[in-house]
C-alpha positions in Angstrom: 62.8 55.5 104.4 62.3 58.3 102.3 58.8 59.1 101.0 56.9 61.1 98.9 59.7 62.1 96.9 58.4 63.0 93.6 55.6 65.5 95.4 58.2 67.0 97.6 60.2 67.7 94.3 57.6 69.1 92.4 56.6 71.4 96.0 60.4 71.9 96.1 60.5 73.7 92.2 57.6 75.0 92.7 58.7 77.3 95.7 61.5 78.1 93.8 59.8 79.1 90.6 61.8 76.7 88.5 60.3 75.8 84.9 61.8 72.6 83.8 63.9 69.7 85.4 66.8 71.6 83.9 66.5 74.5 86.5 65.6 72.1 89.0 69.1 70.6 88.6 71.3 74.1 88.3 69.4 75.2 91.7 71.0 72.0 93.2 74.3 72.9 91.4 74.3 76.3 92.9 74.1 74.9 96.4 77.0 72.3 95.7 78.5 72.0 92.3 79.5 68.8 92.9 76.1 67.6 94.0 74.9 64.1 92.8 71.2 65.3 91.4 71.7 65.6 88.1 69.1 66.1 85.2 69.0 62.1 83.7 68.4 61.2 87.2 65.8 64.3 88.3 63.4 63.1 85.5 62.9 59.4 86.8 62.7 61.2 90.5 60.1 63.5 89.4 57.8 60.8 88.1 58.0 58.4 90.8 60.3 56.0 89.2 63.0 56.1 91.6 64.5 57.9 94.7 67.8 59.4 95.1 70.2 56.8 97.0 73.0 59.4 97.9 72.3 60.7 101.3 74.3 64.4 99.9 71.7 64.7 97.7 69.2 65.5 100.8 71.6 67.3 102.3 71.9 69.6 99.2 68.5 70.0 99.2 67.9 70.6 103.2 70.6 73.9 102.4 68.3 74.9 99.0 65.4 74.9 101.2 66.5 76.5 104.2 64.6 75.6 106.6 66.4 74.4 109.8 66.0 70.8 108.8 69.0 68.0 107.9 68.8 65.7 105.0 67.1 63.0 106.4 64.2 64.9 107.7 63.7 65.7 104.4 63.7 62.5 102.9 61.3 60.8 106.1 59.1 63.6 107.3 55.5 63.2 105.8 53.9 65.8 103.1 52.1 67.7 105.6 55.1 68.3 107.8 57.1 68.9 104.1 54.6 71.7 103.3 54.4 73.4 107.1 58.4 73.5 107.2 58.7 75.2 103.7 55.6 77.5 103.9 56.4 78.9 107.4 60.1 79.9 106.3 59.2 81.3 102.9 55.8 82.3 104.0 54.1 81.4 101.2 50.3 80.2 101.5 49.9 76.4 101.4 47.0 76.6 99.2 49.0 78.9 96.5 51.8 76.3 96.6 49.9 73.0 95.9 48.8 75.4 92.8 52.0 76.0 91.5 52.9 72.4 92.4 50.0 71.0 90.4 51.3 73.5 87.1 55.0 72.0 87.3 56.4 70.8 84.4 52.5 70.7 83.3 53.7 70.6 79.3 56.0 67.7 79.6 53.4 65.6 81.1 50.9 66.7 78.3 53.7 65.8 75.8 54.0 62.4 77.3 50.6 61.8 77.9 50.2 62.7 74.2 52.7 60.0 73.1 51.6 57.3 74.6 48.1 58.0 73.5 49.4 57.8 70.0 51.0 54.7 70.7 47.8 53.0 72.0 46.3 50.5 69.3 47.5 46.6 68.1 51.1 45.7 66.6 51.7 42.8 64.5 54.8 41.3 66.4 58.0 39.2 64.3 61.0 37.7 66.0 62.7 34.8 66.2 61.7 31.7 67.3 63.7 30.7 70.6 62.3 27.1 70.7 64.6 24.7 69.8 62.3 22.7 67.6 62.1 25.7 65.6 65.3 27.1 65.6 65.8 29.6 62.4 61.8 30.0 61.8 60.0 33.5 63.0 57.2 33.7 65.1 54.7 36.4 64.7 52.3 37.3 67.9 50.5 40.5 68.7 50.8 43.0 71.2 47.9 45.6 72.1 49.1 48.9 74.4 46.5 50.5 76.0 46.4 54.5 77.1 44.8 54.4 80.6 44.2 57.2 82.8 47.1 59.3 83.9 50.6 60.3 82.4 52.4 56.9 82.4 49.3 55.0 83.1 50.1 52.3 79.5 49.6 48.9 79.7 49.9 45.9 77.2 49.0 42.3 76.3 51.4 40.3 74.0 49.9 37.0 72.6 51.1 34.2 70.6 49.4 31.0 69.2 51.3 28.2 70.0 50.8 24.7 68.7 50.6 24.0 72.8 48.1 26.7 73.1 48.0 30.3 73.4 50.1 32.5 75.4 49.3 35.6 76.8 51.4 38.6 78.7 50.1 41.5 80.3 52.0 44.3 81.8 53.1 47.9 82.6 54.7 49.7 79.8 57.3 52.8 80.9 57.6 55.5 78.3 61.3 56.9 79.2 63.4 59.5 77.6 65.7 56.2 76.3 63.5 53.7 75.8 60.0 52.2 75.8 60.0 49.1 78.2 57.9 46.4 79.5 57.9 44.5 82.2 54.5 41.3 81.3 53.9 38.0 82.8 52.6 35.0 81.6 48.0 35.2 82.3 47.7 32.1 84.5 51.4 31.1 84.8 54.7 32.2 86.2 56.8 33.1 83.1 57.9 36.4 82.3 59.0 38.0 79.4 60.6 42.1 79.0 60.8 44.4 76.1 63.2 47.0 75.7 62.8 49.0 72.7 64.0 52.5 71.1 62.1 55.4 72.1 58.9 55.8 70.1 58.2 59.1 67.6 55.3 59.7 66.2 53.1 59.0 64.2 54.0 55.5 65.9 54.0 53.3 63.1 56.4 50.6 64.1 58.5 49.8 67.6 61.6 47.9 67.5 64.4 46.6 70.2 64.8 43.5 72.0 62.7 41.1 73.8 64.2 38.6 76.7 62.4 36.1 78.4 62.9 31.5 78.8 62.2 29.6 76.3 58.2 28.3 76.5 58.2 24.8 74.4 61.7 23.6 75.1 62.5 20.1 77.5 64.4 23.1 79.7 64.3 26.4 79.9 67.0 28.9 78.1 67.3 32.4 79.1 67.0 34.1 75.8 67.6 37.6 73.6 65.8 38.3 70.3 65.4 41.2 68.3 62.0 42.0 67.3 59.7 44.0 65.2 55.8 45.7 65.9 54.0 46.8 62.8 51.2 49.1 63.9 48.0 48.1 62.1 45.1 50.1 60.8 42.7 47.8 60.8 41.0 45.8 63.8 43.0 43.7 65.9 43.7 40.5 64.6 41.5 37.3 65.8 42.9 36.2 69.4 44.1 32.6 67.3 46.3 34.5 65.0 50.2 33.8 65.0 52.6 31.2 65.9 55.3 30.2 63.6 55.6 31.1 60.2 56.8 28.5 57.5 60.6 28.6 56.3 60.7 31.3 53.7 57.3 33.1 54.2 57.2 36.8 53.5 56.8 39.2 56.1 55.4 41.8 53.7 53.3 39.1 53.2 52.1 38.3 55.9 51.2 41.9 56.9 49.5 42.0 54.0 46.8 39.9 54.9 46.5 42.2 57.9 45.5 44.4 55.4 49.0 46.3 55.6 50.4 46.6 51.6 53.6 48.0 51.3 55.2 49.3 47.8 58.9 47.1 47.1 57.8 44.3 49.5 61.2 41.7 48.3 63.5 45.0 49.1 61.6 45.7 52.3 61.5 42.1 53.5 65.0 41.9 52.8 65.5 44.4 55.5 62.7 43.0 58.2 65.2 39.9 57.7 68.2 41.8 58.3 67.2 43.9 60.8 65.8 40.6 63.1 68.7 38.8 62.2 71.5 41.1 63.8 74.7 39.1 64.0 73.3 35.9 64.9 73.2 32.9 62.4 68.9 32.1 63.7 68.6 35.5 65.3 68.0 34.2 68.6 71.2 34.4 71.6 70.8 31.7 74.2 73.1 30.6 76.8 73.8 26.7 76.9 73.1 25.2 80.4 75.8 22.6 80.0 78.4 26.0 79.3 76.9 27.5 82.5 76.7 24.7 84.8 80.3 23.3 84.1 81.0 27.1 85.2 78.6 26.6 88.3 80.4 23.4 88.8 83.8 25.3 89.8 82.2 27.4 91.9 80.1 25.1 94.0 82.8 23.0 94.9 85.0 26.0 95.8 82.2 27.5 97.8 81.4 24.1 99.7 85.2 23.2 100.6 85.3 26.9 102.0 82.4 26.2 104.0 83.4 22.9 105.5 86.7 24.6 106.3 85.0 27.5 108.3 
């Protein structure tokens, strides 16, 4: 079982004197031009969000460090043993290595933290209704992003005011190079939402992408997907009861104006926002019919049961 991979990689980088992730990946390539250690995956490994699955990465790592240990040992060793091995082999003081490792990638970490703080605030959210009872209508909600301690300490709370009562989801936010992601769980329930958004940029005035989940007001839950726009508010957050379905034909820019965000040429912007939210769908929501799915399920269930009976 691999352990403390992010910390071990940072110690390795400090030992080698590599300044960036690109430099570290280049060091692995010098050992093995066909190494599975690449820049894209290294970003997640160094952040502790994933770890190498290919055994060859650890074998290349072993050759890179030249400490007389196998790749499996590199992966499975505890941190004190790992540090003792590399310090003893390369004649470096442990305290000095820790100091160097503490400053590695300092610039990129500062930038990530700075952008996270920029995103903190409240957003008015607009997407297409997933419920069959409100098909074709827009629904509004609010998203609050909080920048907690640490580089990746972002959390979010998403609220909707439904006719059946308030709905609240919360969870961690992951700020990555290729996007902004949020895994949100229902407070006091078992519902979940997933947000997959475009990579944010300063000043963080708007976020956009996809919302994925199952329908709430529906006799039978449907796995669903819809586009979503989140416009950052300068004024205090709207009341908790704010939100819910927009009336047919209600203007998004008019709704934003009621929150203190007045935009020039609102009619043109309304058309632009509606076009984005609609995408290529007639009602802006993409859903799988249970009947359609079960027709396929029935075929494979019968096949599976027939084969089980023959066994």
